[in-house]
Short mmCIF file of the C-alpha atoms (twelve columns), coordinates in Angstrom:
data_MODEL
# 
_entry.id   MODEL 
# 
loop_
_atom_site.group_PDB 
_atom_site.id 
_atom_site.type_symbol 
_atom_site.label_atom_id 
_atom_site.label_alt_id 
_atom_site.label_comp_id 
_atom_site.label_asym_id 
_atom_site.label_seq_id 
_atom_site.Cartn_x 
_atom_site.Cartn_y 
_atom_site.Cartn_z 
_atom_site.pdbx_PDB_model_num 
ATOM 1   C CA . MET A 1   -0.357 -37.858 105.103 1 
ATOM 2   C CA . ALA A 2   1.011  -40.795 106.417 1 
ATOM 3   C CA . GLY A 3   4.178  -39.547 108.608 1 
ATOM 4   C CA . GLY A 4   3.863  -36.165 108.543 1 
ATOM 5   C CA . MET A 5   4.519  -35.786 104.734 1 
ATOM 6   C CA . LEU A 6   2.638  -33.521 102.314 1 
ATOM 7   C CA . THR A 7   0.628  -34.986 99.815  1 
ATOM 8   C CA . ASP A 8   1.370  -35.186 96.486  1 
ATOM 9   C CA . SER A 9   -0.893 -32.648 95.312  1 
ATOM 10  C CA . GLN A 10  0.061  -30.086 98.060  1 
ATOM 11  C CA . LEU A 11  3.765  -30.180 97.576  1 
ATOM 12  C CA . GLU A 12  3.202  -30.362 93.474  1 
ATOM 13  C CA . ARG A 13  1.675  -26.718 94.344  1 
ATOM 14  C CA . ILE A 14  3.736  -25.385 96.945  1 
ATOM 15  C CA . ILE A 15  6.888  -26.345 94.502  1 
ATOM 16  C CA . GLY A 16  5.387  -25.001 91.264  1 
ATOM 17  C CA . SER A 17  4.643  -21.665 93.351  1 
ATOM 18  C CA . LEU A 18  8.024  -21.031 94.451  1 
ATOM 19  C CA . SER A 19  10.880 -19.467 93.419  1 
ATOM 20  C CA . LEU A 20  14.409 -18.249 94.406  1 
ATOM 21  C CA . MET A 21  13.286 -15.731 96.275  1 
ATOM 22  C CA . ASP A 22  11.612 -17.949 98.906  1 
ATOM 23  C CA . ASP A 23  14.256 -18.964 101.263 1 
ATOM 24  C CA . GLU A 24  12.056 -22.619 101.471 1 
ATOM 25  C CA . PHE A 25  13.337 -23.170 97.873  1 
ATOM 26  C CA . PHE A 26  16.621 -20.884 98.079  1 
ATOM 27  C CA . GLY A 27  18.027 -23.216 100.873 1 
ATOM 28  C CA . PRO A 28  18.275 -26.244 99.284  1 
ATOM 29  C CA . PHE A 29  18.556 -25.239 95.404  1 
ATOM 30  C CA . PHE A 30  21.791 -23.326 96.248  1 
ATOM 31  C CA . SER A 31  22.962 -25.982 99.058  1 
ATOM 32  C CA . GLY A 32  22.357 -28.847 96.640  1 
ATOM 33  C CA . SER A 33  24.449 -27.521 93.643  1 
ATOM 34  C CA . ARG A 34  27.435 -26.140 93.916  1 
ATOM 35  C CA . GLU A 35  28.086 -25.422 90.427  1 
ATOM 36  C CA . CYS A 36  24.930 -22.581 90.964  1 
ATOM 37  C CA . LEU A 37  26.499 -21.508 94.336  1 
ATOM 38  C CA . GLU A 38  29.556 -20.502 92.860  1 
ATOM 39  C CA . LEU A 39  27.947 -18.838 89.721  1 
ATOM 40  C CA . MET A 40  25.791 -17.271 91.883  1 
ATOM 41  C CA . LEU A 41  28.721 -15.665 94.133  1 
ATOM 42  C CA . ARG A 42  31.174 -15.051 91.302  1 
ATOM 43  C CA . ILE A 43  28.447 -12.449 89.763  1 
ATOM 44  C CA . ILE A 44  27.409 -10.589 93.261  1 
ATOM 45  C CA . LEU A 45  30.911 -10.208 93.926  1 
ATOM 46  C CA . GLY A 46  32.762 -10.247 91.075  1 
ATOM 47  C CA . ARG A 47  35.462 -12.982 91.643  1 
ATOM 48  C CA . LYS A 48  35.406 -15.424 88.648  1 
ATOM 49  C CA . ASP A 49  37.808 -17.827 90.360  1 
ATOM 50  C CA . LEU A 50  35.670 -18.279 93.203  1 
ATOM 51  C CA . THR A 51  35.354 -22.282 94.094  1 
ATOM 52  C CA . VAL A 52  32.992 -23.507 96.666  1 
ATOM 53  C CA . VAL A 53  34.052 -26.381 98.684  1 
ATOM 54  C CA . GLU A 54  31.246 -26.562 100.888 1 
ATOM 55  C CA . ALA A 55  27.771 -25.609 102.033 1 
ATOM 56  C CA . GLU A 56  25.159 -26.090 104.262 1 
ATOM 57  C CA . ALA A 57  21.065 -24.605 104.148 1 
ATOM 58  C CA . GLN A 58  19.229 -23.501 107.157 1 
ATOM 59  C CA . ARG A 59  22.498 -23.314 109.331 1 
ATOM 60  C CA . TRP A 60  21.959 -22.927 113.186 1 
ATOM 61  C CA . LEU A 61  24.525 -20.754 114.991 1 
ATOM 62  C CA . GLN A 62  23.410 -21.358 118.607 1 
ATOM 63  C CA . ASN A 63  23.949 -18.433 121.253 1 
ATOM 64  C CA . ALA A 64  24.071 -20.366 124.686 1 
ATOM 65  C CA . THR A 65  23.260 -16.670 126.335 1 
ATOM 66  C CA . GLY A 66  21.488 -14.859 123.889 1 
ATOM 67  C CA . HIS A 67  20.235 -14.801 120.195 1 
ATOM 68  C CA . SER A 68  20.549 -17.829 118.306 1 
ATOM 69  C CA . VAL A 69  20.266 -17.444 114.056 1 
ATOM 70  C CA . ARG A 70  19.588 -19.502 111.598 1 
ATOM 71  C CA . LEU A 71  21.490 -18.846 108.173 1 
ATOM 72  C CA . ASP A 72  19.995 -19.423 104.747 1 
ATOM 73  C CA . VAL A 73  22.630 -20.677 102.889 1 
ATOM 74  C CA . TRP A 74  26.262 -20.829 104.735 1 
ATOM 75  C CA . CYS A 75  29.331 -21.835 102.466 1 
ATOM 76  C CA . GLU A 76  33.361 -21.693 102.299 1 
ATOM 77  C CA . ASP A 77  35.270 -21.449 99.505  1 
ATOM 78  C CA . ASP A 78  38.307 -22.999 98.871  1 
ATOM 79  C CA . GLU A 79  40.500 -20.103 99.958  1 
ATOM 80  C CA . GLY A 80  39.049 -20.667 103.877 1 
ATOM 81  C CA . ARG A 81  36.516 -17.485 103.096 1 
ATOM 82  C CA . VAL A 82  33.146 -17.977 104.218 1 
ATOM 83  C CA . TYR A 83  30.097 -17.089 103.475 1 
ATOM 84  C CA . ASP A 84  26.141 -16.384 104.505 1 
ATOM 85  C CA . ILE A 85  23.496 -15.613 101.683 1 
ATOM 86  C CA . GLU A 86  20.308 -14.612 102.636 1 
ATOM 87  C CA . ILE A 87  16.885 -13.980 101.100 1 
ATOM 88  C CA . GLN A 88  14.823 -11.637 102.494 1 
ATOM 89  C CA . LYS A 89  11.658 -10.371 101.529 1 
ATOM 90  C CA . ARG A 90  10.823 -7.257  104.017 1 
ATOM 91  C CA . LYS A 91  13.220 -4.831  104.290 1 
ATOM 92  C CA . GLU A 92  12.897 -4.866  108.193 1 
ATOM 93  C CA . GLY A 93  14.403 -8.421  108.226 1 
ATOM 94  C CA . ALA A 94  17.715 -7.033  106.110 1 
ATOM 95  C CA . GLY A 95  18.294 -4.288  108.498 1 
ATOM 96  C CA . ALA A 96  21.973 -3.138  109.299 1 
ATOM 97  C CA . ARG A 97  21.850 -4.268  112.760 1 
ATOM 98  C CA . ARG A 98  20.731 -7.707  111.874 1 
ATOM 99  C CA . ALA A 99  23.620 -7.488  109.546 1 
ATOM 100 C CA . ARG A 100 26.205 -6.689  111.920 1 
ATOM 101 C CA . TYR A 101 24.717 -9.319  114.034 1 
ATOM 102 C CA . TYR A 102 24.710 -12.190 111.918 1 
ATOM 103 C CA . SER A 103 28.339 -11.388 110.730 1 
ATOM 104 C CA . ALA A 104 29.534 -11.143 114.113 1 
ATOM 105 C CA . MET A 105 27.683 -15.071 115.300 1 
ATOM 106 C CA . MET A 106 29.804 -16.145 111.924 1 
ATOM 107 C CA . ASP A 107 33.076 -14.860 113.857 1 
ATOM 108 C CA . ALA A 108 31.821 -16.292 117.150 1 
ATOM 109 C CA . SER A 109 31.158 -19.377 115.454 1 
ATOM 110 C CA . SER A 110 34.693 -19.911 113.402 1 
ATOM 111 C CA . LEU A 111 37.137 -19.066 116.310 1 
ATOM 112 C CA . GLY A 112 37.586 -22.322 118.770 1 
ATOM 113 C CA . LYS A 113 39.284 -22.510 122.459 1 
ATOM 114 C CA . GLY A 114 42.770 -21.283 122.216 1 
ATOM 115 C CA . MET A 115 42.641 -20.169 118.454 1 
ATOM 116 C CA . GLY A 116 44.449 -16.480 117.935 1 
ATOM 117 C CA . TYR A 117 42.300 -13.801 116.129 1 
ATOM 118 C CA . GLU A 118 43.855 -13.701 113.330 1 
ATOM 119 C CA . ALA A 119 42.747 -17.329 112.575 1 
ATOM 120 C CA . LEU A 120 39.548 -15.628 111.700 1 
ATOM 121 C CA . PRO A 121 38.271 -16.273 108.346 1 
ATOM 122 C CA . GLU A 122 37.017 -13.436 105.954 1 
ATOM 123 C CA . SER A 123 33.659 -13.436 105.959 1 
ATOM 124 C CA . TYR A 124 30.845 -12.307 103.812 1 
ATOM 125 C CA . VAL A 125 26.686 -11.675 104.929 1 
ATOM 126 C CA . VAL A 126 25.037 -10.973 101.756 1 
ATOM 127 C CA . PHE A 127 21.438 -9.696  101.620 1 
ATOM 128 C CA . ILE A 128 19.459 -10.708 98.563  1 
ATOM 129 C CA . THR A 129 16.056 -8.472  98.696  1 
ATOM 130 C CA . PRO A 130 13.228 -7.717  95.973  1 
ATOM 131 C CA . ASP A 131 13.321 -3.586  96.743  1 
ATOM 132 C CA . ASP A 132 15.925 -1.378  97.736  1 
ATOM 133 C CA . VAL A 133 16.725 -1.547  101.406 1 
ATOM 134 C CA . LEU A 134 19.740 0.958   101.292 1 
ATOM 135 C CA . GLY A 135 17.254 3.276   99.476  1 
ATOM 136 C CA . HIS A 136 20.044 4.954   97.220  1 
ATOM 137 C CA . GLY A 137 18.723 3.256   93.927  1 
ATOM 138 C CA . ARG A 138 21.273 1.086   93.093  1 
ATOM 139 C CA . GLY A 139 21.788 -2.842  92.220  1 
ATOM 140 C CA . LEU A 140 24.429 -3.588  94.359  1 
ATOM 141 C CA . TYR A 141 25.685 -2.047  97.420  1 
ATOM 142 C CA . ARG A 142 29.372 -3.444  99.311  1 
ATOM 143 C CA . ILE A 143 29.679 -2.345  102.919 1 
ATOM 144 C CA . GLU A 144 33.256 -2.190  104.442 1 
ATOM 145 C CA . ARG A 145 35.002 -0.724  107.282 1 
ATOM 146 C CA . MET A 146 36.586 2.202   106.883 1 
ATOM 147 C CA . ILE A 147 39.193 4.506   109.135 1 
ATOM 148 C CA . GLY A 148 37.547 7.751   109.518 1 
ATOM 149 C CA . GLY A 149 39.402 10.734  107.761 1 
ATOM 150 C CA . LEU A 150 41.355 8.585   105.678 1 
ATOM 151 C CA . GLU A 151 39.294 6.793   103.369 1 
ATOM 152 C CA . GLU A 152 41.099 3.644   103.813 1 
ATOM 153 C CA . PRO A 153 39.630 0.172   104.769 1 
ATOM 154 C CA . PHE A 154 40.077 -0.964  108.326 1 
ATOM 155 C CA . GLY A 155 40.949 -4.932  106.738 1 
ATOM 156 C CA . ASP A 156 39.573 -6.869  109.347 1 
ATOM 157 C CA . GLY A 157 37.787 -9.279  106.711 1 
ATOM 158 C CA . THR A 158 34.295 -8.634  106.988 1 
ATOM 159 C CA . HIS A 159 32.224 -7.815  104.352 1 
ATOM 160 C CA . ILE A 160 28.393 -6.659  104.111 1 
ATOM 161 C CA . VAL A 161 26.617 -7.079  100.422 1 
ATOM 162 C CA . TYR A 162 23.301 -5.930  99.669  1 
ATOM 163 C CA . VAL A 163 21.499 -6.983  96.291  1 
ATOM 164 C CA . ASP A 164 18.473 -4.994  94.996  1 
ATOM 165 C CA . ALA A 165 16.430 -6.927  92.461  1 
ATOM 166 C CA . GLU A 166 14.498 -3.894  91.938  1 
ATOM 167 C CA . HIS A 167 17.682 -2.109  90.748  1 
ATOM 168 C CA . ALA A 168 19.928 -4.944  89.577  1 
ATOM 169 C CA . GLY A 169 19.295 -3.887  85.809  1 
ATOM 170 C CA . GLU A 170 18.385 -6.156  82.661  1 
ATOM 171 C CA . ASP A 171 21.107 -6.109  80.368  1 
ATOM 172 C CA . THR A 172 24.025 -7.216  83.134  1 
ATOM 173 C CA . GLU A 173 25.230 -10.500 84.413  1 
ATOM 174 C CA . LEU A 174 23.691 -9.445  88.133  1 
ATOM 175 C CA . GLY A 175 20.180 -8.289  85.780  1 
ATOM 176 C CA . HIS A 176 19.804 -11.833 84.496  1 
ATOM 177 C CA . LEU A 177 20.180 -13.398 87.933  1 
ATOM 178 C CA . MET A 178 18.015 -11.291 89.713  1 
ATOM 179 C CA . HIS A 179 15.719 -12.369 86.799  1 
ATOM 180 C CA . ASP A 180 16.222 -15.891 87.358  1 
ATOM 181 C CA . PHE A 181 15.662 -15.485 91.057  1 
ATOM 182 C CA . ALA A 182 12.069 -14.390 90.530  1 
ATOM 183 C CA . CYS A 183 11.198 -17.236 87.737  1 
ATOM 184 C CA . THR A 184 8.737  -19.702 89.190  1 
ATOM 185 C CA . ASP A 185 8.800  -21.330 85.983  1 
ATOM 186 C CA . PRO A 186 12.252 -22.763 85.093  1 
ATOM 187 C CA . GLU A 187 11.977 -22.353 81.390  1 
ATOM 188 C CA . GLU A 188 12.173 -18.655 81.989  1 
ATOM 189 C CA . MET A 189 15.470 -18.386 83.243  1 
ATOM 190 C CA . HIS A 190 18.938 -17.608 81.243  1 
ATOM 191 C CA . TYR A 191 21.660 -19.247 82.988  1 
ATOM 192 C CA . ASP A 192 21.757 -23.128 82.080  1 
ATOM 193 C CA . VAL A 193 23.046 -23.972 85.742  1 
ATOM 194 C CA . LEU A 194 20.125 -22.822 87.170  1 
ATOM 195 C CA . ARG A 195 17.507 -23.685 84.929  1 
ATOM 196 C CA . GLU A 196 18.744 -27.499 85.009  1 
ATOM 197 C CA . GLU A 197 18.567 -27.594 88.903  1 
ATOM 198 C CA . ALA A 198 15.302 -25.471 89.025  1 
ATOM 199 C CA . ARG A 199 13.515 -28.458 86.543  1 
ATOM 200 C CA . ARG A 200 15.577 -31.199 88.749  1 
ATOM 201 C CA . LEU A 201 14.004 -29.976 91.959  1 
ATOM 202 C CA . LYS A 202 10.445 -28.794 90.695  1 
ATOM 203 C CA . GLY A 203 10.192 -31.479 88.190  1 
ATOM 204 C CA . ALA A 204 12.111 -34.817 88.621  1 
ATOM 205 C CA . LYS A 205 10.760 -37.229 91.569  1 
ATOM 206 C CA . GLU A 206 14.158 -37.547 93.418  1 
ATOM 207 C CA . GLY A 207 14.167 -33.271 93.263  1 
ATOM 208 C CA . ARG A 208 9.962  -33.345 95.111  1 
ATOM 209 C CA . ARG A 209 11.084 -35.518 97.761  1 
ATOM 210 C CA . ARG A 210 13.965 -33.900 98.647  1 
ATOM 211 C CA . MET A 211 11.859 -30.586 98.711  1 
ATOM 212 C CA . ASN A 212 9.564  -32.634 100.557 1 
ATOM 213 C CA . SER A 213 12.108 -33.842 103.170 1 
ATOM 214 C CA . GLU A 214 14.095 -30.340 103.027 1 
ATOM 215 C CA . PHE A 215 10.605 -28.477 103.485 1 
ATOM 216 C CA . GLU A 216 9.580  -30.173 106.410 1 
ATOM 217 C CA . LYS A 217 12.905 -30.391 108.005 1 
ATOM 218 C CA . VAL A 218 12.801 -26.382 107.871 1 
ATOM 219 C CA . VAL A 219 9.050  -26.137 109.468 1 
ATOM 220 C CA . ARG A 220 10.262 -28.032 112.304 1 
ATOM 221 C CA . GLU A 221 13.031 -26.481 112.969 1 
ATOM 222 C CA . ILE A 222 11.458 -23.169 113.718 1 
ATOM 223 C CA . THR A 223 8.956  -24.649 115.260 1 
ATOM 224 C CA . GLU A 224 11.368 -26.510 118.020 1 
ATOM 225 C CA . ALA A 225 13.779 -23.422 118.116 1 
ATOM 226 C CA . SER A 226 10.520 -20.936 118.980 1 
ATOM 227 C CA . ARG A 227 9.522  -23.744 121.690 1 
ATOM 228 C CA . LYS A 228 12.811 -23.972 123.227 1 
ATOM 229 C CA . GLU A 229 13.415 -20.171 123.411 1 
ATOM 230 C CA . TRP A 230 9.645  -19.688 125.193 1 
ATOM 231 C CA . GLU A 231 10.161 -22.387 127.288 1 
ATOM 232 C CA . LEU A 232 13.627 -20.821 128.513 1 
ATOM 233 C CA . LYS A 233 11.254 -17.822 128.743 1 
ATOM 234 C CA . GLY A 234 8.586  -19.587 130.800 1 
ATOM 235 C CA . GLU A 235 10.999 -21.189 133.160 1 
ATOM 236 C CA . LYS A 236 12.906 -17.908 134.094 1 
ATOM 237 C CA . ARG A 237 9.751  -16.323 134.578 1 
ATOM 238 C CA . GLY A 238 8.449  -19.726 137.087 1 
ATOM 239 C CA . GLU A 239 11.558 -19.419 138.787 1 
ATOM 240 C CA . ARG A 240 10.915 -15.800 139.691 1 
ATOM 241 C CA . ARG A 241 7.519  -15.643 140.531 1 
ATOM 242 C CA . GLY A 242 7.910  -19.331 142.510 1 
ATOM 243 C CA . GLU A 243 5.223  -21.148 140.306 1 
ATOM 244 C CA . LYS A 244 5.277  -23.600 137.315 1 
ATOM 245 C CA . ARG A 245 2.787  -22.214 135.431 1 
ATOM 246 C CA . GLY A 246 5.638  -19.746 133.360 1 
ATOM 247 C CA . GLU A 247 6.764  -23.300 131.578 1 
ATOM 248 C CA . LYS A 248 3.080  -23.788 130.562 1 
ATOM 249 C CA . ARG A 249 2.649  -20.415 129.660 1 
ATOM 250 C CA . GLY A 250 5.809  -20.738 127.711 1 
ATOM 251 C CA . GLU A 251 4.917  -23.541 125.278 1 
ATOM 252 C CA . ARG A 252 1.601  -22.134 124.439 1 
ATOM 253 C CA . ASN A 253 3.620  -18.849 123.603 1 
ATOM 254 C CA . ALA A 254 5.889  -21.140 121.300 1 
ATOM 255 C CA . ALA A 255 3.242  -22.668 119.412 1 
ATOM 256 C CA . ILE A 256 1.695  -19.633 118.793 1 
ATOM 257 C CA . LYS A 257 4.915  -18.428 117.488 1 
ATOM 258 C CA . ALA A 258 5.938  -21.035 115.449 1 
ATOM 259 C CA . ALA A 259 2.055  -21.033 114.000 1 
ATOM 260 C CA . ARG A 260 2.358  -17.281 112.887 1 
ATOM 261 C CA . SER A 261 5.722  -17.500 111.401 1 
ATOM 262 C CA . MET A 262 4.395  -20.731 109.174 1 
ATOM 263 C CA . LEU A 263 1.239  -19.158 108.253 1 
ATOM 264 C CA . ALA A 264 3.076  -15.864 107.487 1 
ATOM 265 C CA . ASP A 265 4.982  -17.259 104.679 1 
ATOM 266 C CA . GLY A 266 1.795  -18.477 103.435 1 
ATOM 267 C CA . LEU A 267 3.141  -22.084 102.001 1 
ATOM 268 C CA . VAL A 268 2.006  -24.443 104.600 1 
ATOM 269 C CA . PRO A 269 -1.247 -25.752 104.456 1 
ATOM 270 C CA . LEU A 270 -3.300 -25.235 107.794 1 
ATOM 271 C CA . ASP A 271 -3.552 -28.859 108.872 1 
ATOM 272 C CA . LYS A 272 0.079  -28.944 108.892 1 
ATOM 273 C CA . VAL A 273 0.856  -26.066 110.580 1 
ATOM 274 C CA . ALA A 274 -1.511 -27.137 113.554 1 
ATOM 275 C CA . GLU A 275 0.087  -30.785 113.635 1 
ATOM 276 C CA . TYR A 276 3.603  -28.767 113.743 1 
ATOM 277 C CA . SER A 277 2.929  -26.150 116.291 1 
ATOM 278 C CA . GLY A 278 0.232  -28.942 117.783 1 
ATOM 279 C CA . LEU A 279 -2.352 -25.665 117.895 1 
ATOM 280 C CA . SER A 280 -6.117 -26.786 116.897 1 
ATOM 281 C CA . LEU A 281 -7.202 -26.366 113.495 1 
ATOM 282 C CA . GLY A 282 -9.681 -24.214 114.802 1 
ATOM 283 C CA . GLU A 283 -7.120 -22.132 116.270 1 
ATOM 284 C CA . VAL A 284 -4.877 -22.044 113.557 1 
ATOM 285 C CA . GLU A 285 -7.752 -20.398 111.388 1 
ATOM 286 C CA . SER A 286 -8.338 -17.968 113.773 1 
ATOM 287 C CA . LEU A 287 -4.546 -16.994 114.004 1 
ATOM 288 C CA . LYS A 288 -4.622 -16.918 110.179 1 
ATOM 289 C CA . ASP A 289 -7.637 -14.841 110.230 1 
ATOM 290 C CA . SER A 290 -5.830 -12.393 112.823 1 
ATOM 291 C CA . LEU A 291 -3.103 -12.158 110.524 1 
ATOM 292 C CA . ARG A 292 -5.397 -10.341 107.544 1 
ATOM 293 C CA . ILE A 293 -4.957 -6.893  106.574 1 
# 
């Protein structure tokens, strides 16, 4: 594991188990292929002419005084519309207020100093989930702000979309897309462009190298963000109490929080969790045991 990289056997096992419902695979997959990203958005949004001009996985939107967010895949199309596509395996990770906050953070990051409000781009937050988060038995939900009593759109340019893989249907474009999202074997995919990109990332040496780099980048970013958040809280506690112990406690809590996040995904080897978090292997093993239901 020289240089902190995963071994070939570890990487092969991890990548082989991933599908597009795993954000560790989803991010590098779609940020690396605009053709795949366009296919996904065209099917979900029903816009056949959508063209992506820029894409980025794991984009951080910083809030200097509050909660920062990490977008799974951010992109922009040729008409200036911006998108955040989120993979969420748990219902609580795709709640209405999270969608609201992500939309607000996208607005805040889009409007620079001195710019008028009309410069805000049209924005989309898209949640893709394995289950029906909203509970109405539909495969696709589009949420728009409406003027109460008039049933007319407010027209503020914000859109929230939920895609429910469970109810997407089997014999539609969306159903085929959701089938492909669940595949760990590229050969089982319906769409040629998705199959080819999955083959490249899972099979080719160049793709595995990129996945290794992307995977460890995500883990390190999670660790660093957790550490900074807890250090800030620790410093504030220390200032209020007039002591230095708050900062050390914050560092310790940051390490534990980062380790729990990696263990919850179930994809990071225990020795790597220990390396990235700064905890001992024994502490990581104890944390893993405490997470078992």
